[in-house]
C-alpha positions, -999 to +999 in steps of 0.1 A: -077+000-016-047-011-037-015-006-042-006+006-074+018+002-103+046+032-109+027+058-134+043+071-164+018+097-174+019+104-211-001+126-236-018+098-249-039+095-279-079+094-271-081+060-264-113+058-285-108+082-312-076+093-339-061+118-319-027+131-328+001+131-299+014+168-294+050+179-309+075+194-281+107+204-288+125+184-259+134+147-261+117+119-240+132+117-200+145+081-214+161+081-247+158+077-273+115+073-270+108+063-236+129+030-231+166+023-223+173+002-252+208-009-229+189-024-206+176-050-227+193-084-229+195-097-264+210-131-249+177-137-233+150-154-250+116-133-244+094-164-240+120-181-215+119-148-191+104-112-206+114-100-172+151-106-178+147-105-215+137-064-211+160-057-180+188-078-181+208-054-190+205-038-159+201-063-134+235-072-144+248-042-128+223-028-109+231-027-070+208-020-043+219+011-019+229+002+017+201+024+028+174+007+013+157-026+004+152-025-034+168-007-066+150+004-095+126+027-111+106+025-081+135+038-060+147+063-085+109+082-085+112+079-047+145+097-045+133+124-064+103+131-047+124+127-016+147+156-031+116+179-040+106+175-005+138+183+010+143+216-010+106+223+003+120+220+038+149+242+029+128+269+018+108+270+049+142+272+065+150+305+046+116+322+046+107+350+070+070+353+063+055+318+068+020+311+076+011+291+108+009+256+089+044+258+072+059+268+108+048+240+122+060+222+090+096+236+100+093+232+140+083+193+132+113+189+112+133+207+133+122+187+162+130+153+144+166+166+132+180+177+159+195+150+175+216+166+196+186+181+217+172+141+215+202+131+231+204+156+259+169+150+264+172+115+268+138+097+284+125+129+295+095+130+265+088+095+272+090+089+309+052+095+318+041+075+295+063+051+302+055+054+342+020+049+329+029+013+310+044+006+345+019+014+365-009-009+345-025-033+372-058-047+361-068-061+327-090-030+323-060-007+326-041-030+299-070-025+277-075+014+283-038+013+275-042+000+242-074+023+230-051+056+241-046+063+202-016+084+207+006+061+228+006+041+193+006+007+211-008-026+200-028-050+213-047-082+202-074-059+187-065-031+163-091-001+154-094+021+127-123+047+116-137+036+080-167+034+057-195+008+064-192-016+035-228-021+031-233+018+035-212+039+019-227+072+031-219+065+071-184+059+086-176+030+104-157+014+136-139-013+122-120-042+145-092-063+131-068-088+146-036-074+156-007-078+181+025-093+163+057-080+164+065-095+132+050-094+097+028-122+094+016-148+116+035-177+094+068-157+111+058-177+146+039-208+128+070-219+099+101-231+108+120-224+082+157-218+085+155-179+081+119-176+094+139-192+127+167-168+126+146-140+127+124-149+154+158-151+177+168-118+163+135-107+171+136-121+211+171-105+214+156-074+203+129-073+229+155-078+253+178-052+246+148-029+244+133-036+279+171-037+292+172-002+279+140+008+299+157-006+328+137-037+332+158-069+354+159-102+333+151-089+303+162-125+282+135-141+305+109-111+302+118-106+262+107-149+258+078-142+276+066-116+251+078-140+221+049-167+236+022-139+242+029-134+202+029-168+193-007-175+212-016-146+190-007-157+155-020-191+161-055-174+166-051-155+138-069-161+101-042-166+076-033-134+053-051-143+021-085-151+041-084-117+053-090-102+021-122-118+013-150-088+017-176-109+028-158-130+060-145-094+074-177-078+072-193-088+108-214-057+119-228-062+159-234-037+188-211-037+214-228-054+241-230-085+210-193-077+210-187-084+243-206-116+241-187-126+214-149-121+233-164-114+268-128-114+286-118-084+270-124-050+286-138-033+255-157-003+273-122+006+287-110+002+253-136+025+237-133+050+262-096+052+265-103+059+222-132+086+226-156+064+210-191+072+219-216+040+232-242+054+215-256+072+181-287+083+169-297+049+162-292+038+195-266+018+208-232+020+192-223-006+161-185-019+152-177-038+123-156-070+135-133-088+107-117-118+117-147-130+133-137-162+147-107-151+155-118-128+185-131-151+210-097-167+207-080-133+213-097-127+242-086-156+260-050-152+252-056-112+264-072-127+299-047-158+303-019-136+299-004-122+333-004-085+335+036-082+342+038-096+307+013-073+291+032-046+310+066-055+292+050-061+257+033-024+258+066-011+270+085-028+238+058-016+216+057+022+226+095+021+223+095+007+189+069+033+177+088+065+195+125+051+188+130+076+160+124+102+183+139+089+216+180+086+219+205+073+192+207+034+210+169+032+208+169+043+172+202+022+159+184-010+178+153-005+164+167-001+130+190-035+137+159-053+134+132-040+116+156-022+090+184-047+084+166-084+098+132-078+084+143-052+051+180-065+046+192-029+049+229-024+061+224+013+066+202+036+080+186+062+059+199+101+066+180+122+092+168+146+067+152+120+047+135+103+072+124+139+084+103+147+055+088+112+052+078+121+087+063+154+076+046+130+047+030+110+072+021+129+099+010+165+079+008+153+044-018+177+032+001+205+050+032+197+029+013+185-001-002+216-009+033+233-013+043+202-035+016+205-062+017+242-062+060+235-071+053+203-095+018+200-107+007+225-123-032+231-133-023+218-169-009+189-158-038+180-134-063+182-167-039+167-190-041+135-164-080+139-161-081+133-198-057+103-198-076+082-173-109+092-189-095+076-224-088+044-202-122+043-187-139+045-226-114+015-236-129-001-208-163+003-211-157-009-249-141-040-238-168-044-217-196-045-243-177-071-263-169-099-235-184-136-246-183-146-213-206-124-196-243-127-198-263-089-210-278-087-177-244-084-158-229-065-186-253-035-177-243-034-143-210-036-153-211-007-173-231+010-150-208+004-123-177+016-145-196+048-159-200+056-117-160+059-113-151+089-091-115+100-103-090+118-083-059+133-099-030+150-086-041+171-054-075+174-032-104+200-038-104+213-004-071+213+018-069+197+055-073+226+080-043+220+104-050+250+130-057+227+159-026+209+156-001+216+183+036+215+172+071+222+193+103+224+180+121+207+210+097+177+216+093+150+186+076+126+213+048+148+214+046+163+181+040+125+168+015+120+197-002+154+190-008+148+154-016+112+160-041+125+185-051+156+159-059+131+131-077+104+151-102+132+167-108+151+133-121+115+123-138+106+153-156+138+156-176+134+120-182+096+130-222+102+128-221+124+101-224+118+061-191+103+039-169+133+030-166+115-004-138+145-015-114+130+009-081+116-002-069+083+015-030+092+003-009+121+007-005+144-027+036+135-030+027+098-026+041+073-052+015+054-054-025+051-066-054+032-055-088+022-062-115+024-033-145+001-035-166+019-011-165+052-030-159+037-066-130+059-069-095+057-088-072+083-072-035+092-084-018+115-063+005+143-079+035+124-063+033+093-088+024+118-116+064+132-121+093+129-144+104+111-158+073+091-157+048+121-167+066+123-201+047+138-232+073+135-253+080+096-254+064+073-278+029+060-277+037+025-277+058+031-247+032+053-229+003+031-233+026+000-218+037+020-190+008+047-178-020+030-194-015-007-179-012+009-149-047+032-153-061+000-163-046-016-135-067+005-108-100+003-131-096-032-127-099-033-092-134-023-090-139-061-107-111-081-091-121-108-073-131-086-041-137-052-059-162-069-079-183-076-047-189-037-045-220-024-072-217+010-087-228+032-057-200+012-029-224-007-015-211-046-008-236-065-025-235-087-059-249-077-087-237-107-109-260-134-121-250-170-108-236-183-138-216-151-148-203-153-109-194-192-112-176-182-148-158-154-133-147-175-099-134-202-123-112-181-143-095-162-114-092-196-098-069-205-127-052-174-123-045-182-088-032-220-093-010-204-118+010-181-095+009-209-065+035-225-090+057-195-084+087-201-061+107-167-060+124-179-027+137-217-022+104-231+000+084-201-006+057-197-032+037-168-044+002-173-020-020-170-052-053-167-033-035-138-014-022-124-044-050-127-067-066-091-069-033-076-075-030-106-103-062-098-117-054-059-120-021-066-134-032-094-165-066-068-170-049-039-167-021-048-198-045-064-219-073-030-221-039-010-221-033-033-255-068-027-270-062+009-263-030+015-279-046-001-308-078+018-309-056+049-311-037+037-339-069+043-359-062+014-383-026+027-395+002+007-384+029+017-358+062+030-370+093+010-364+120+023-344+155+012-336+138-024-352+113-027-328+077-027-337+048-006-316+037-040-300+072-050-289+080-016-277+044-015-261+057-050-238+090-041-232+079-005-217+056-026-198+083-046-185+108-021-176+083-004-154+086-034-132+123-029-132+133-037-095+155-061-076+150-066-037+166-079-012+159-116+000+144-102+035+120-082+022+112-103-004+099-129+026+083-106+045+059-095+010+058-131+001+045-139+031+021-110+043+021-090+010-009-089-017+014-081-044+038-109-066+074-100-068+083-076-097+091-103-124+059-124-120+045-090-122+056-092-160+062-129-166+028-142-144+012-114-167+024-117-205+020-154-207-019-143-204-020-121-228-024-130-267-009-103-279+024-108-265+027-142-280+025-128-314+047-097-309+079-117-301+070-149-316+065-169-287+070-210-290+054-240-272+089-246-262+093-214-243+094-214-204+062-196-201+043-204-230+006-215-224-012-231-244-047-205-257-071-225-238-050-220-205-046-183-207-070-167-183-089-141-200-112-115-179-117-081-190 
């Protein structure tokens, strides 16, 4: 899956035909025609920093709210969606005709927001779990606790139920490296001052949590947890290597897994998770991601004293459930994960956190109401048409690529023709009738909802894949491409005003929604998505020559991003961010081509002195308008596959010929690239 840009959905002209824009009485959400002219910094030169050129007026005065790690267009949409969700919950509290599902939403929310009851309960709702962890005596006991899904613990190995990359009609049991309380292995291995300070703060956090749980000598015990996690980090693969679809596909039977990593109690682990040891095909098969790390992680598991594992699991449990425990636990968890890691200075208000909890735990129940109120059928139909327009434009582009041979081109077009499109909300809603929710036990509610979802997925493990299922909730402000289903998905939460704007200028809509749709389409053809064929099977469909050509082009793009240094001493990792950077570049280029196709050979009007091409690129840059705190920027640079927003503008447009012509970019400009250095992909 991929995280997407924030969509601005508009009534675009058909990308491959001349179709007039409909007329609406209202004006655009962003006057005068979809771009905020006040944000443009006319003192900046476009070629020196196009992000600042388009957003400098806003950047000079924008302030990040105390309870957020960023500000900008993304947050503006997030807050609008949060307000809608709070409104939905408020209505649930005034109605007397709630159905069972709506009652569960209301009760779940009430259990979380009743902080007086949470304080009065103390640790009573968590006491049985904490006692279980305190009673662990053997490695098998520890592995069993780690495999108990409802406890939301961690350990050297993580588990999830997915889809088999080479058999996309079958579900899979996937295992991966895990166990770190900090965002990435680099937080344990680097010696930057800020990273060292973060480790020091983390040790204090662990000590405080252990003390809250009644542990003696919490400082020494916290130090032992740090040492354990450092050993796990040494064994971990770097984040960039974990993106490789070929390297992380390692199917094996449970017996073979036991031989690979014999020091871990796999059968106790799987037993606690409810994983059957056999299937209709014989012994159960699992898919291991970071194969070479697994033996080393098992050795760390075996060499670590049980007492240290007890403390480790206790702190992970308290972290997972801190929001549902008395205020001192919640505050301590925020002081580290909210303040130190994300740079926030205030906790988000409880009602907003409450609707976020409902979205994460009962997303389709909440989404059903959200879609009915904020995404009518006509909006869904219009959005479907818009994405089909960009798919058409993409197909036309593939037909003209000069670097691709006919054999590979035919398969690329076949894959594109098989894209499955999901817009707005699912065709079938999840049934929550088996989920038990109490208005007085938030710990139990979260455990029950976690167990409910796991059991729902586990019950179908040997059944054919449900291709209609969604991987995001309807109110989510995001989108994704899924290679095993060869699908692009746009939830209703990202298709909302002011981004769903039928009244904005065509050029703006193509620069924003067009580039976003193109981005998601392009993930099927990025460095990893391109390894999957039209049926979603992880297998090569390229000629050797075309693949080498493509890899050379993407390596050049990775090298460009390696050179960027958003924070002192921390560069963008071009290999880690390559898939997103490819999708950004290709998405913008294809949206530009689609925009020009829509003009039907006629010149675009000049508005406020700006040509259609200039408006297209300014809109693209303003759609990335964002300011981040340094702490979250650091975490993203070390662990996240997305480049920081300024480089999702400057790093992209410098590879697009149209931008150079639109703004008369000169060889003396900072972001100028000679034509032979520009990376041209799709």
